[in-house]
Backbone as CSV, one residue per row, in Angstrom:
resi,resn,N_x,N_y,N_z,CA_x,CA_y,CA_z,C_x,C_y,C_z
1,MET,0.823,-1.179,0.000,0.000,0.000,0.000,0.868,1.243,0.000
2,THR,0.511,2.153,-0.827,1.236,3.417,-0.879,0.226,4.569,-0.906
3,ASP,0.725,5.759,-0.571,-0.154,6.932,-0.633,-0.009,7.614,-1.994
4,ASN,-0.526,8.819,-2.118,-0.488,9.542,-3.399,0.930,9.885,-3.847
5,GLN,1.843,9.979,-2.894,3.229,10.314,-3.219,4.105,9.070,-3.272
6,ASP,3.478,7.904,-3.382,4.174,6.615,-3.500,5.064,6.311,-2.289
7,ARG,4.566,6.636,-1.084,5.287,6.346,0.150,4.588,5.219,0.882
8,LYS,5.363,4.342,1.455,4.846,3.228,2.252,4.757,3.662,3.717
9,PRO,4.036,2.906,4.541,3.946,3.261,5.969,5.302,3.332,6.662
10,VAL,6.234,2.450,6.283,7.551,2.499,6.913,8.286,3.788,6.532
11,ASP,8.010,4.327,5.355,8.609,5.604,4.964,8.019,6.756,5.779
12,LEU,6.731,6.701,6.045,6.074,7.745,6.825,6.495,7.709,8.292
13,ALA,6.921,6.549,8.771,7.371,6.440,10.164,8.650,7.238,10.398
14,GLN,9.379,7.567,9.346,10.602,8.356,9.483,10.317,9.777,9.972
15,PHE,9.094,10.264,9.772,8.750,11.644,10.138,8.333,11.792,11.596
16,ILE,8.240,10.705,12.349,7.836,10.776,13.762,8.995,11.313,14.584
17,THR,8.703,12.221,15.489,9.764,12.878,16.263,10.106,12.163,17.568
18,THR,9.183,11.391,18.119,9.454,10.663,19.360,10.345,9.458,19.051
19,PRO,11.574,9.416,19.593,12.524,8.356,19.219,12.025,6.937,19.521
20,HIS,11.439,6.750,20.704,10.994,5.393,21.068,9.869,4.920,20.150
21,LEU,8.907,5.778,19.903,7.798,5.429,19.025,8.285,5.195,17.594
22,LYS,9.203,6.015,17.151,9.755,5.889,15.798,10.445,4.535,15.627
23,GLU,11.312,4.157,16.575,12.021,2.874,16.496,11.043,1.701,16.538
24,SER,10.043,1.817,17.397,9.055,0.745,17.532,8.258,0.551,16.240
25,LEU,7.811,1.642,15.644,7.043,1.549,14.404,7.882,1.012,13.250
26,ILE,9.107,1.476,13.153,9.975,0.998,12.073,10.247,-0.490,12.239
27,ALA,10.453,-0.951,13.473,10.683,-2.372,13.715,9.444,-3.197,13.380
28,ASP,8.257,-2.680,13.686,7.029,-3.412,13.404,6.684,-3.437,11.917
29,LEU,7.019,-2.381,11.205,6.660,-2.281,9.795,7.726,-2.842,8.852
30,ALA,8.895,-3.135,9.373,9.968,-3.667,8.537,9.624,-5.097,8.105
31,PRO,10.169,-5.541,6.983,9.934,-6.930,6.566,10.474,-7.895,7.619
32,PRO,9.805,-9.017,7.843,10.260,-9.956,8.876,11.609,-10.574,8.515
33,LYS,12.428,-10.769,9.536,13.754,-11.362,9.329,13.860,-12.711,10.037
34,ASP,12.732,-13.315,10.322,12.733,-14.595,10.998,12.114,-15.647,10.096
35,TRP,11.808,-16.781,10.641,11.193,-17.860,9.869,9.710,-17.582,9.781
36,SER,9.335,-16.673,8.918,7.940,-16.261,8.828,7.039,-17.388,8.346
37,CYS,7.597,-18.382,7.657,6.757,-19.479,7.186,6.205,-20.296,8.356
38,LEU,6.867,-20.242,9.519,6.381,-20.980,10.689,5.392,-20.160,11.507
39,MET,5.182,-18.917,11.120,4.238,-18.010,11.765,4.476,-17.900,13.270
40,LEU,5.719,-17.643,13.632,6.060,-17.467,15.037,5.627,-16.099,15.542
41,LYS,5.436,-15.147,14.637,5.002,-13.808,14.960,3.733,-13.513,14.174
42,ILE,2.900,-12.657,14.696,1.692,-12.283,13.955,2.114,-11.475,12.736
43,PRO,1.730,-11.886,11.545,2.147,-11.154,10.350,1.471,-9.796,10.259
44,MET,2.211,-8.807,9.765,1.690,-7.455,9.637,1.172,-7.173,8.231
45,LYS,1.274,-8.151,7.340,0.739,-7.975,6.002,0.072,-9.267,5.556
46,LEU,-0.565,-9.234,4.425,-1.320,-10.357,3.911,-0.432,-11.588,3.758
47,VAL,-0.903,-12.707,4.275,-0.165,-13.959,4.179,-0.751,-14.778,3.040
48,LYS,0.111,-15.170,2.118,-0.330,-15.979,0.990,-0.131,-17.447,1.312
49,LYS,-0.924,-18.289,0.677,-0.844,-19.724,0.899,0.529,-20.228,0.458
50,SER,1.155,-20.983,1.325,2.481,-21.503,1.038,2.540,-22.973,1.454
51,TYR,3.239,-23.754,0.671,3.419,-25.161,1.008,4.694,-25.376,1.806
52,LYS,5.379,-24.298,2.142,6.621,-24.394,2.891,6.381,-24.922,4.307
53,THR,5.358,-24.418,4.980,5.088,-24.820,6.365,4.746,-26.309,6.477
54,PRO,3.810,-26.846,5.671,3.546,-28.287,5.786,4.748,-29.143,5.412
55,MET,5.544,-28.685,4.454,6.734,-29.458,4.070,7.737,-29.523,5.216
56,ILE,7.949,-28.397,5.890,8.857,-28.386,7.038,8.313,-29.284,8.135
57,MET,7.009,-29.240,8.361,6.375,-30.093,9.370,6.573,-31.570,9.058
58,TRP,6.310,-31.957,7.812,6.480,-33.362,7.424,7.935,-33.799,7.548
59,PHE,8.866,-32.940,7.135,10.279,-33.275,7.242,10.679,-33.477,8.704
60,MET,10.249,-32.578,9.575,10.591,-32.706,10.993,9.970,-33.961,11.600
61,MET,8.734,-34.275,11.215,8.069,-35.461,11.750,8.794,-36.731,11.321
62,PHE,9.146,-36.829,10.043,9.844,-38.026,9.567,11.257,-38.119,10.151
63,ALA,11.900,-36.976,10.382,13.226,-36.992,10.999,13.145,-37.521,12.430
64,VAL,12.122,-37.121,13.171,11.955,-37.607,14.542,11.700,-39.116,14.543
65,TYR,10.839,-39.584,13.655,10.575,-41.020,13.590,11.810,-41.806,13.149
66,ALA,12.578,-41.261,12.226,13.800,-41.938,11.793,14.801,-42.025,12.939
67,LEU,14.961,-40.938,13.678,15.869,-40.970,14.828,15.371,-41.915,15.909
68,LEU,14.071,-41.989,16.084,13.495,-42.915,17.047,13.815,-44.356,16.670
69,VAL,13.663,-44.685,15.411,13.955,-46.043,14.942,15.435,-46.346,15.097
70,VAL,16.300,-45.411,14.751,17.751,-45.644,14.813,18.219,-45.816,16.250
71,PHE,17.741,-44.984,17.164,18.252,-45.036,18.530,17.452,-45.965,19.448
72,ALA,16.177,-46.114,19.229,15.378,-46.977,20.094,15.446,-48.441,19.673
73,TYR,15.589,-48.683,18.389,15.676,-50.033,17.863,16.947,-50.178,17.040
74,PRO,18.078,-50.273,17.708,19.342,-50.366,16.953,19.408,-51.696,16.192
75,PHE,20.005,-51.623,15.032,20.141,-52.822,14.201,21.454,-53.519,14.568
76,TYR,21.350,-54.816,14.868,22.530,-55.595,15.213,22.924,-56.411,14.004
77,VAL,24.173,-56.274,13.613,24.688,-57.022,12.474,25.565,-58.142,13.024
78,ASP,25.213,-59.378,12.701,26.015,-60.519,13.197,27.049,-60.929,12.197
């Protein structure tokens, strides 16, 4: 979203004079730098459907089961 002068909300936050409020708004409006596909933070913009989250979930689930089989049921070779 932009205004008539093609400025985004993060650009408008630069004009705030209160330092604490300015830093807080810029941090909230900046693009996320974390694993946003896991939705650890509430997104501040529209979230599109992604297959990344279920794929990570399936990979982690199969990795846990594989480790369980390897360590809980060790294979003995005679």
